[in-house]
Z-matrix of the N, CA and C atoms (Angstrom, degrees):
N
C 1 1.451
C 2 1.522 1 111.07
N 3 1.323 2 117.24 1 -47.34
C 4 1.453 3 123.20 2 178.96
C 5 1.515 4 108.45 3 -122.52
N 6 1.313 5 115.76 4 137.68
C 7 1.447 6 121.58 5 179.92
C 8 1.521 7 109.51 6 -136.02
N 9 1.328 8 116.13 7 138.34
C 10 1.451 9 122.88 8 173.27
C 11 1.524 10 108.10 9 -111.08
N 12 1.317 11 116.34 10 124.93
C 13 1.451 12 122.18 11 -178.31
C 14 1.521 13 108.63 12 -116.97
N 15 1.332 14 116.00 13 122.18
C 16 1.449 15 122.17 14 -178.46
C 17 1.520 16 111.14 15 -98.08
N 18 1.317 17 115.07 16 152.29
C 19 1.450 18 121.54 17 175.45
C 20 1.522 19 109.13 18 -153.88
N 21 1.323 20 116.33 19 164.84
C 22 1.447 21 121.72 20 174.08
C 23 1.510 22 116.03 21 106.71
N 24 1.323 23 117.97 22 -7.40
C 25 1.446 24 119.94 23 178.60
C 26 1.518 25 111.64 24 -72.86
N 27 1.324 26 115.12 25 171.21
C 28 1.443 27 120.06 26 179.56
C 29 1.507 28 112.01 27 159.93
N 30 1.318 29 115.15 28 -163.69
C 31 1.452 30 123.38 29 -179.26
C 32 1.520 31 109.63 30 -102.36
N 33 1.313 32 116.17 31 131.73
C 34 1.456 33 121.59 32 -179.66
C 35 1.523 34 108.98 33 -143.55
N 36 1.317 35 116.34 34 150.29
C 37 1.454 36 120.96 35 176.81
C 38 1.519 37 111.07 36 -79.61
N 39 1.316 38 115.48 37 154.44
C 40 1.457 39 120.24 38 176.89
C 41 1.523 40 110.50 39 -54.71
N 42 1.321 41 115.00 40 137.07
C 43 1.451 42 121.27 41 -176.10
C 44 1.507 43 114.30 42 91.20
N 45 1.313 44 117.17 43 -10.72
C 46 1.447 45 121.53 44 -178.70
C 47 1.512 46 112.83 45 -84.10
N 48 1.332 47 114.87 46 -174.17
C 49 1.453 48 121.73 47 -175.54
C 50 1.520 49 110.80 48 -134.08
N 51 1.311 50 115.32 49 151.92
C 52 1.447 51 123.85 50 171.59
C 53 1.514 52 108.62 51 -143.05
N 54 1.324 53 115.91 52 153.43
C 55 1.450 54 120.60 53 172.33
C 56 1.515 55 109.18 54 -124.12
N 57 1.317 56 115.63 55 120.11
C 58 1.447 57 122.20 56 177.10
C 59 1.520 58 110.10 57 -92.62
N 60 1.319 59 115.65 58 144.58
C 61 1.453 60 122.18 59 176.53
C 62 1.515 61 109.33 60 -124.93
N 63 1.310 62 115.96 61 149.42
C 64 1.458 63 122.20 62 177.49
C 65 1.514 64 107.76 63 -143.68
N 66 1.317 65 116.22 64 112.37
C 67 1.455 66 122.18 65 -176.35
C 68 1.520 67 110.45 66 -108.07
N 69 1.307 68 116.03 67 129.51
C 70 1.455 69 122.29 68 177.19
C 71 1.519 70 110.26 69 -95.47
N 72 1.313 71 116.01 70 140.52
C 73 1.455 72 121.32 71 177.16
C 74 1.522 73 109.35 72 -140.70
N 75 1.315 74 115.91 73 159.38
C 76 1.448 75 121.70 74 -179.74
C 77 1.513 76 111.72 75 125.04
N 78 1.316 77 115.14 76 -161.40
C 79 1.462 78 121.47 77 -177.40
C 80 1.520 79 110.28 78 -83.73
N 81 1.307 80 115.33 79 72.57
C 82 1.459 81 122.47 80 -173.18
C 83 1.521 82 110.09 81 -93.75
N 84 1.310 83 114.73 82 127.32
C 85 1.456 84 120.76 83 172.50
C 86 1.524 85 111.00 84 -96.34
N 87 1.330 86 115.62 85 -50.72
C 88 1.452 87 121.22 86 -178.30
C 89 1.518 88 109.57 87 -147.07
N 90 1.316 89 116.94 88 136.17
C 91 1.452 90 121.94 89 171.26
C 92 1.518 91 108.08 90 -105.97
N 93 1.311 92 115.75 91 122.22
C 94 1.454 93 121.19 92 179.64
C 95 1.534 94 108.89 93 -90.87
N 96 1.324 95 117.89 94 -123.90
C 97 1.455 96 119.62 95 -179.78
C 98 1.521 97 111.30 96 -66.20
N 99 1.329 98 115.89 97 144.76
C 100 1.451 99 123.01 98 171.74
C 101 1.522 100 107.78 99 -124.98
N 102 1.327 101 116.49 100 142.24
C 103 1.453 102 120.78 101 -170.67
C 104 1.520 103 110.76 102 -141.62
N 105 1.330 104 114.54 103 160.72
C 106 1.457 105 122.58 104 170.25
C 107 1.515 106 109.54 105 -122.49
N 108 1.321 107 115.80 106 135.96
C 109 1.450 108 124.44 107 174.80
C 110 1.520 109 108.75 108 -123.95
N 111 1.318 110 115.88 109 163.89
C 112 1.459 111 119.77 110 170.99
C 113 1.519 112 110.08 111 -143.81
N 114 1.320 113 114.70 112 153.31
C 115 1.452 114 122.19 113 -178.67
C 116 1.520 115 108.78 114 -134.47
N 117 1.340 116 117.44 115 101.34
C 118 1.463 117 119.71 116 175.67
C 119 1.524 118 110.67 117 -66.90
N 120 1.334 119 117.52 118 162.42
C 121 1.466 120 119.52 119 179.47
C 122 1.521 121 111.92 120 -57.45
N 123 1.321 122 116.03 121 129.42
C 124 1.448 123 121.65 122 177.33
C 125 1.509 124 115.58 123 72.48
N 126 1.328 125 118.00 124 10.37
C 127 1.452 126 121.08 125 -176.87
C 128 1.522 127 110.63 126 -124.11
N 129 1.311 128 115.44 127 173.60
C 130 1.452 129 121.65 128 -178.83
C 131 1.520 130 111.28 129 -81.32
N 132 1.309 131 115.37 130 161.96
C 133 1.451 132 121.57 131 177.44
C 134 1.521 133 109.65 132 -80.50
N 135 1.327 134 116.60 133 127.77
C 136 1.453 135 122.71 134 -176.49
C 137 1.517 136 110.89 135 -116.94
N 138 1.312 137 115.34 136 144.01
C 139 1.455 138 121.76 137 174.97
C 140 1.523 139 110.02 138 -75.74
N 141 1.322 140 116.73 139 130.81
C 142 1.455 141 122.29 140 -179.81
C 143 1.518 142 113.18 141 -104.91
N 144 1.315 143 116.55 142 -46.66
C 145 1.456 144 120.32 143 -172.09
C 146 1.514 145 109.75 144 -156.66
N 147 1.310 146 115.22 145 148.74
C 148 1.458 147 122.81 146 178.98
C 149 1.520 148 108.34 147 -133.73
N 150 1.317 149 116.19 148 141.01
C 151 1.452 150 121.30 149 170.23
C 152 1.522 151 107.88 150 -130.97
N 153 1.313 152 116.33 151 127.03
C 154 1.457 153 121.41 152 -178.63
C 155 1.515 154 110.38 153 -82.44
N 156 1.334 155 115.15 154 170.95
C 157 1.456 156 118.36 155 177.31
C 158 1.525 157 111.73 156 -69.98
N 159 1.320 158 117.22 157 -13.59
C 160 1.449 159 121.29 158 173.26
C 161 1.513 160 114.10 159 -90.84
N 162 1.339 161 117.10 160 -2.96
C 163 1.446 162 121.10 161 176.59
C 164 1.514 163 115.44 162 95.39
N 165 1.323 164 118.45 163 0.78
C 166 1.454 165 120.77 164 176.97
C 167 1.521 166 110.05 165 -72.17
N 168 1.322 167 116.74 166 141.06
C 169 1.456 168 121.75 167 -177.68
C 170 1.515 169 110.96 168 -121.02
N 171 1.333 170 114.84 169 150.90
C 172 1.456 171 123.07 170 178.50
C 173 1.518 172 107.41 171 -142.63
N 174 1.337 173 116.32 172 140.32
C 175 1.449 174 121.69 173 -175.15
C 176 1.514 175 111.49 174 -131.58
N 177 1.322 176 115.19 175 146.35
C 178 1.448 177 120.49 176 167.87
C 179 1.522 178 109.09 177 -69.40
N 180 1.316 179 116.09 178 149.03
C 181 1.458 180 120.03 179 -177.18
C 182 1.522 181 112.47 180 -61.16
N 183 1.321 182 117.67 181 -28.58
C 184 1.449 183 121.39 182 -177.21
C 185 1.524 184 113.25 183 -67.68
N 186 1.331 185 117.39 184 -20.65
C 187 1.456 186 120.29 185 -176.92
C 188 1.520 187 112.80 186 -122.04
N 189 1.300 188 117.34 187 -5.53
C 190 1.452 189 121.02 188 -177.84
C 191 1.524 190 110.26 189 -61.46
N 192 1.324 191 115.84 190 131.23
C 193 1.450 192 121.52 191 -177.24
C 194 1.506 193 114.17 192 90.78
N 195 1.329 194 117.88 193 -16.52
C 196 1.462 195 122.02 194 178.96
C 197 1.525 196 112.50 195 -111.62
N 198 1.320 197 116.56 196 -35.68
C 199 1.460 198 121.66 197 -177.47
C 200 1.524 199 109.27 198 -108.68
N 201 1.323 200 115.60 199 148.03
C 202 1.453 201 121.86 200 177.64
C 203 1.519 202 109.35 201 -133.18
N 204 1.319 203 116.32 202 125.98
C 205 1.448 204 121.39 203 176.40
C 206 1.525 205 108.77 204 -98.83
N 207 1.315 206 116.53 205 141.14
C 208 1.454 207 122.04 206 177.89
C 209 1.519 208 108.59 207 -148.96
N 210 1.314 209 116.12 208 168.98
C 211 1.458 210 119.64 209 179.72
C 212 1.513 211 110.27 210 -145.66
N 213 1.317 212 115.25 211 151.50
C 214 1.448 213 123.69 212 175.18
C 215 1.522 214 106.03 213 -121.61
N 216 1.308 215 116.20 214 100.86
C 217 1.456 216 119.98 215 -174.66
C 218 1.530 217 112.46 216 -66.51
N 219 1.318 218 116.96 217 -30.71
C 220 1.457 219 119.85 218 178.27
C 221 1.522 220 111.59 219 -65.14
N 222 1.330 221 116.93 220 -28.26
C 223 1.458 222 121.65 221 179.95
C 224 1.523 223 112.89 222 -103.61
N 225 1.333 224 117.52 223 2.33
C 226 1.466 225 121.99 224 -177.04
C 227 1.526 226 111.20 225 51.92
N 228 1.310 227 115.67 226 44.08
C 229 1.456 228 121.38 227 -172.09
C 230 1.522 229 111.08 228 -129.13
N 231 1.321 230 115.57 229 139.71
C 232 1.449 231 122.67 230 172.69
C 233 1.521 232 108.28 231 -115.76
N 234 1.320 233 116.13 232 143.85
C 235 1.453 234 122.35 233 -177.84
C 236 1.520 235 110.13 234 -121.71
N 237 1.316 236 115.50 235 154.45
C 238 1.449 237 121.85 236 170.34
C 239 1.518 238 108.09 237 -132.36
N 240 1.323 239 116.27 238 106.42
C 241 1.450 240 121.81 239 174.98
C 242 1.518 241 108.37 240 -85.30
N 243 1.318 242 116.61 241 120.97
C 244 1.452 243 122.39 242 -175.78
C 245 1.524 244 108.79 243 -116.16
N 246 1.312 245 116.22 244 116.02
C 247 1.456 246 123.04 245 178.88
C 248 1.524 247 110.15 246 -116.46
N 249 1.322 248 115.37 247 163.31
C 250 1.466 249 121.86 248 178.52
C 251 1.520 250 111.18 249 50.23
N 252 1.311 251 116.04 250 48.16
C 253 1.458 252 120.78 251 -176.03
C 254 1.521 253 111.52 252 -66.39
N 255 1.308 254 114.96 253 144.64
C 256 1.450 255 123.70 254 -178.98
C 257 1.527 256 109.23 255 -122.83
N 258 1.339 257 117.59 256 157.18
C 259 1.468 258 118.52 257 177.06
C 260 1.524 259 113.24 258 -55.18
N 261 1.322 260 117.29 259 -30.43
C 262 1.455 261 121.07 260 178.55
C 263 1.524 262 112.90 261 -66.92
N 264 1.323 263 117.53 262 -13.55
C 265 1.458 264 121.24 263 176.59
C 266 1.522 265 112.55 264 -80.86
N 267 1.313 266 117.82 265 -6.71
C 268 1.455 267 121.44 266 179.74
C 269 1.521 268 110.12 267 -60.94
N 270 1.323 269 116.16 268 124.06
C 271 1.454 270 121.32 269 -176.10
C 272 1.519 271 108.89 270 -176.98
N 273 1.324 272 115.19 271 170.61
C 274 1.450 273 121.19 272 165.57
C 275 1.520 274 107.40 273 -89.08
N 276 1.312 275 116.25 274 126.89
C 277 1.455 276 122.03 275 -177.44
C 278 1.523 277 109.79 276 -103.06
N 279 1.321 278 115.43 277 132.90
C 280 1.450 279 122.34 278 -177.83
C 281 1.519 280 110.36 279 -122.30
N 282 1.310 281 116.44 280 138.55
C 283 1.452 282 119.94 281 170.39
C 284 1.524 283 109.44 282 -97.97
N 285 1.305 284 114.83 283 156.01
C 286 1.452 285 122.65 284 179.31
C 287 1.519 286 108.12 285 -140.60
N 288 1.312 287 116.15 286 141.76
C 289 1.454 288 120.53 287 177.33
C 290 1.512 289 109.69 288 -142.08
N 291 1.315 290 115.66 289 135.69
C 292 1.455 291 121.79 290 173.30
C 293 1.517 292 107.36 291 -92.53
N 294 1.327 293 116.35 292 117.25
C 295 1.456 294 122.04 293 -168.67
C 296 1.517 295 110.43 294 -128.43
N 297 1.307 296 115.08 295 135.68
C 298 1.459 297 123.17 296 172.34
C 299 1.520 298 108.75 297 -102.00
N 300 1.322 299 116.67 298 126.93
C 301 1.451 300 122.09 299 174.37
C 302 1.518 301 109.51 300 -105.39
N 303 1.335 302 116.09 301 177.16
C 304 1.451 303 120.47 302 -174.25
C 305 1.522 304 112.34 303 -61.35
N 306 1.320 305 117.67 304 -37.79
C 307 1.457 306 121.09 305 -171.79
C 308 1.524 307 114.24 306 -118.26
N 309 1.312 308 118.02 307 12.75
C 310 1.459 309 120.95 308 -177.24
C 311 1.517 310 110.92 309 -134.40
N 312 1.319 311 114.90 310 152.13
C 313 1.452 312 121.00 311 172.05
C 314 1.524 313 109.81 312 -66.98
N 315 1.328 314 117.39 313 162.01
C 316 1.472 315 118.80 314 177.35
C 317 1.519 316 111.09 315 -55.00
N 318 1.328 317 115.13 316 138.29
C 319 1.454 318 122.39 317 -174.36
C 320 1.523 319 109.07 318 -142.51
N 321 1.324 320 115.86 319 144.12
C 322 1.459 321 121.12 320 177.13
C 323 1.518 322 110.79 321 -83.45
N 324 1.332 323 115.44 322 131.93
C 325 1.454 324 122.75 323 176.04
C 326 1.519 325 109.04 324 -119.56
N 327 1.329 326 116.02 325 148.56
C 328 1.456 327 122.79 326 -177.74
C 329 1.517 328 111.21 327 -118.39
N 330 1.321 329 115.29 328 143.22
C 331 1.446 330 120.55 329 169.32
C 332 1.509 331 111.10 330 -74.82
N 333 1.330 332 115.75 331 171.85
C 334 1.459 333 120.70 332 -175.95
C 335 1.520 334 113.02 333 -79.01
N 336 1.311 335 117.33 334 -12.52
C 337 1.447 336 122.50 335 -177.31
C 338 1.515 337 111.73 336 92.83
N 339 1.313 338 115.75 337 142.66
C 340 1.455 339 121.44 338 176.15
C 341 1.519 340 108.74 339 -135.55
N 342 1.323 341 116.23 340 135.13
C 343 1.457 342 121.80 341 -175.79
C 344 1.519 343 110.71 342 -80.38
N 345 1.320 344 115.65 343 130.63
C 346 1.457 345 122.92 344 171.81
C 347 1.519 346 107.40 345 -119.60
N 348 1.319 347 116.28 346 122.15
C 349 1.454 348 121.83 347 179.17
C 350 1.518 349 109.09 348 -122.56
N 351 1.317 350 116.18 349 124.97
C 352 1.457 351 122.60 350 -178.81
C 353 1.519 352 108.00 351 -113.40
N 354 1.306 353 116.61 352 119.03
C 355 1.451 354 122.02 353 -178.77
C 356 1.525 355 110.44 354 -94.32
N 357 1.320 356 116.17 355 149.43
C 358 1.450 357 121.57 356 179.88
C 359 1.511 358 111.55 357 -88.02
């Protein structure tokens, strides 16, 4: 019913930048919070950034000042602008959105993940 499709990952050198996109599609009534997570190899998935439907943002300390989360409600899309990338940022990045559909309570949906690799 609802699908989140991520794009924008890839290989970048340390100090470089990438912008990730995550577009939601389907029978969407309301999108509440949208978030970005990442999962380095062999590690757990960690929350990086959250943006509420009111536009408030919250960041993990590891990315604060380097990453910026934003959203375009007209496009049902959340973005993650990543600057000053470091090798430690290498991970699979996942978007998450809490979405209300016509016939269901709000539910969390996940993107498929996109690989970000930062070389030294």
